[in-house]
C-alpha positions in Angstrom: -19.9 7.0 9.3 -16.2 6.8 10.4 -13.9 9.8 10.1 -10.5 9.7 8.5 -7.7 12.3 8.5 -5.9 12.4 5.1 -2.2 13.5 4.8 0.0 13.7 1.8 3.6 13.3 2.9 5.0 13.9 -0.7 8.4 12.3 -1.5 9.7 11.0 1.9 12.5 8.7 3.0 11.2 5.2 3.7 12.6 4.9 7.2 11.2 8.3 8.2 7.7 7.4 6.8 7.9 4.0 8.6 8.9 5.7 11.9 6.0 8.2 11.6 3.6 5.4 10.8 4.7 3.5 13.8 4.0 6.5 16.0 0.5 6.9 14.7 -0.1 3.1 14.9 1.2 2.8 18.4 -0.9 5.7 19.6 -4.1 4.1 18.4 -3.2 0.6 19.7 -2.2 2.1 23.1 -5.4 4.1 23.4 -7.5 1.1 22.5 -5.7 -1.0 25.1 -6.2 1.7 27.7 -9.9 1.8 27.1 -10.5 -1.9 26.9 -12.2 -2.1 30.4 -14.4 0.9 29.8 -18.1 0.7 29.0 -18.4 1.2 25.2 -20.4 4.4 25.7 -17.4 5.9 27.6 -14.7 5.1 25.1 -13.1 7.8 23.0 -13.4 7.3 19.3 -10.1 6.2 17.9 -8.4 8.2 15.1 -8.1 6.9 11.6 -5.4 8.1 9.2 -4.8 7.7 5.4 -1.4 8.7 4.2 -0.3 9.1 0.6 3.4 9.4 -0.3 6.2 8.5 -2.6 9.6 7.1 -1.7 13.1 7.4 -3.0 14.3 4.0 -4.5 13.9 1.3 -1.8 13.3 -2.4 -1.6 11.3 -3.8 1.3 11.0 -7.4 2.5 7.9 -8.6 4.4 8.0 -11.1 7.3 7.1 -14.0 5.0 9.7 -13.1 2.4 13.0 -14.5 1.4 16.0 -12.2 1.1 17.2 -14.3 -1.9 14.4 -12.5 -3.8 16.6 -9.4 -3.7 19.0 -9.8 -6.6 21.5 -7.1 -5.5 24.3 -7.2 -3.0 25.4 -4.2 -1.0 27.5 -2.8 -3.8 24.6 -3.3 -6.2 22.2 -1.3 -3.9 24.8 1.5 -3.7 25.1 1.6 -7.5 21.3 1.6 -7.9 21.1 4.5 -5.3 18.6 2.3 -3.4 18.0 1.2 0.2 16.8 -2.1 1.6 14.7 -2.8 4.7 13.3 -6.0 6.2 10.0 -4.8 7.7 7.0 -5.9 9.8 4.3 -6.2 7.2 3.0 -9.3 5.5 4.1 -10.4 2.0 7.4 -10.8 0.3 9.7 -8.3 -1.4 8.7 -5.2 -3.4 10.1 -2.0 -4.7 9.1 1.6 -4.0 10.2 4.6 -5.9 9.3 8.0 -7.4 6.2 7.9 -9.6 4.6 5.2 -7.5 1.6 6.1 -5.3 2.0 4.6 -1.9 -1.0 4.5 0.5 -0.8 3.8 4.2 -4.2 3.4 5.9 -3.9 3.4 9.7 -7.5 2.3 10.4 -9.2 1.0 13.5 -11.1 -1.7 11.7 -13.6 -2.1 14.5 -15.1 1.1 13.2 -15.6 -0.7 9.8 -15.5 -4.5 10.1 -13.3 -7.0 11.7 -12.2 -9.0 8.7 -8.6 -8.6 7.4 -9.4 -10.4 4.2 -12.3 -8.1 3.5 -10.1 -5.2 4.2 -7.6 -6.3 1.6 -10.4 -6.9 -0.9 -11.8 -3.4 -0.3 -8.3 -1.9 -1.0 -8.1 -3.9 -4.2 -11.5 -2.8 -5.3 -10.6 0.9 -4.8 -7.6 0.3 -7.0 -9.6 -1.5 -9.6 -12.1 1.3 -9.7 -9.4 3.9 -10.1 -7.8 2.0 -13.0 -11.2 1.7 -14.7 -11.4 5.5 -14.8 -8.4 5.3 -17.2 -9.8 2.4 -19.2 -7.4 -0.1 -17.5 -9.1 -3.4 -16.6 -7.7 -4.6 -13.3 -8.5 -7.8 -11.4 -7.2 -10.3 -9.0 -4.8 -13.2 -9.3 -6.1 -16.1 -7.3 -3.9 -16.9 -4.2 -2.2 -13.5 -4.2 -3.0 -10.0 -2.9 -2.7 -6.9 -5.1 -4.2 -5.9 -8.4 -3.3 -7.5 -11.7 -4.0 -7.1 -15.4 -5.0 -10.2 -17.5 -4.4 -12.4 -14.5 -5.9 -15.4 -16.2 -3.4 -15.2 -19.1 0.2 -15.8 -19.7 0.5 -12.0 -20.2 -0.5 -11.5 -16.5 1.2 -8.5 -15.0 1.0 -6.8 -11.6 0.2 -3.1 -11.3 -0.4 -2.8 -7.5 1.4 -4.5 -4.6 -0.1 -4.8 -1.1 1.2 -5.8 2.3 -0.3 -4.9 5.7 0.2 -5.3 9.4 -2.7 -5.6 11.8 -2.7 -5.6 15.6 -5.9 -5.3 17.8 -7.7 -4.6 14.5 -5.5 -1.5 13.8 -3.8 -1.5 10.4 -0.6 -0.1 9.0 1.5 -0.4 5.8 -0.7 -0.7 2.7 -0.4 -0.6 -1.0 1.8 0.7 -3.8 0.3 1.5 -7.2 2.6 1.9 -10.2 1.6 5.1 -11.9 4.7 6.5 -13.6 7.2 4.2 -12.0 10.6 3.3 -13.3 10.0 -0.4 -13.9 13.6 -1.2 -14.5 14.1 -1.4 -10.7 11.9 -4.5 -10.5 14.6 -6.3 -12.5 16.6 -6.3 -9.3 14.1 -8.4 -7.4 11.7 -11.3 -7.8 8.6 -9.2 -7.1 6.5 -10.7 -4.2 8.5 -13.9 -4.8 6.7 -14.6 -8.1 9.3 -15.2 -10.8 7.1 -15.9 -13.8 4.9 -12.8 -14.0 5.7 -9.3 -15.2 5.2 -5.9 -13.5 3.6 -3.0 -15.2 2.5 0.6 -14.6 -0.3 2.9 -15.7 2.2 4.8 -17.9 3.3 1.6 -19.6 -0.3 0.4 -20.2 -1.5 3.8 -21.5 1.6 4.8 -23.4 1.9 8.2 -21.7 2.8 9.6 -18.3 -0.3 10.0 -16.2 -1.1 13.1 -14.0 0.0 11.8 -10.7 -2.0 14.2 -8.6 -5.1 13.3 -10.6 -4.6 9.6 -9.8 -4.1 10.5 -6.2 -7.3 12.4 -6.0 -9.3 9.6 -7.7 -7.8 6.9 -5.4 -8.5 9.0 -2.3 -12.1 9.4 -3.3 -12.5 5.7 -4.2 -11.0 4.4 -1.0 -13.5 6.7 1.0 -16.4 5.5 -1.1 -15.4 1.8 -0.8 -15.1 1.9 3.0 -17.9 4.4 3.6 -16.0 7.1 5.5 -15.6 10.9 5.2 -12.4 12.9 5.4 -11.9 15.4 8.2 -10.2 18.7 7.4 -6.4 18.4 7.3 
């Protein structure tokens, strides 16, 4: 059973979190590269990390995204007290902010399975299971990553966005679950490039603010159960 170190970075600046992710990611990739010629029995087990955090208001644009999906100019970003970053994950544009649970798995998928699509589906399943514990029925919207509510109806709305990077089967970036998120910020973008679907949160669906720490603990447990790993002491 793989081992994963869990860290909660709290509310952290996006650039700082990105830089710290890159350090962890690079250390795993470099070690994997250095060990490639060794007999498998001689290789050091690579570390896996799962990071939870929140960010101050920020918009991020994935490699396949279009900046025209950001509806604010520089002055608009300043007025919204928000930052903007083009980044090296997949996907289009999304928003991060307080009240949103962001998870960054830095996993060596060779310890689990070498299938990036399965990896994304497993993350989605962990979110769907977590939502179900609150009576919220999550599902998938065909052709898109992430978790949706009533995806097969005109009332379809997205509750969790996902975008990942993978190199040598090592992952980074991850998912963003809207818990008690200020949804008004999504009006400043065309979320994930989809202009005809709404965005929602657990708070909006339930009609009350959810215990953020409780959601974090449930998601942490559900990710571990879905992937079949155990957490090492922090």
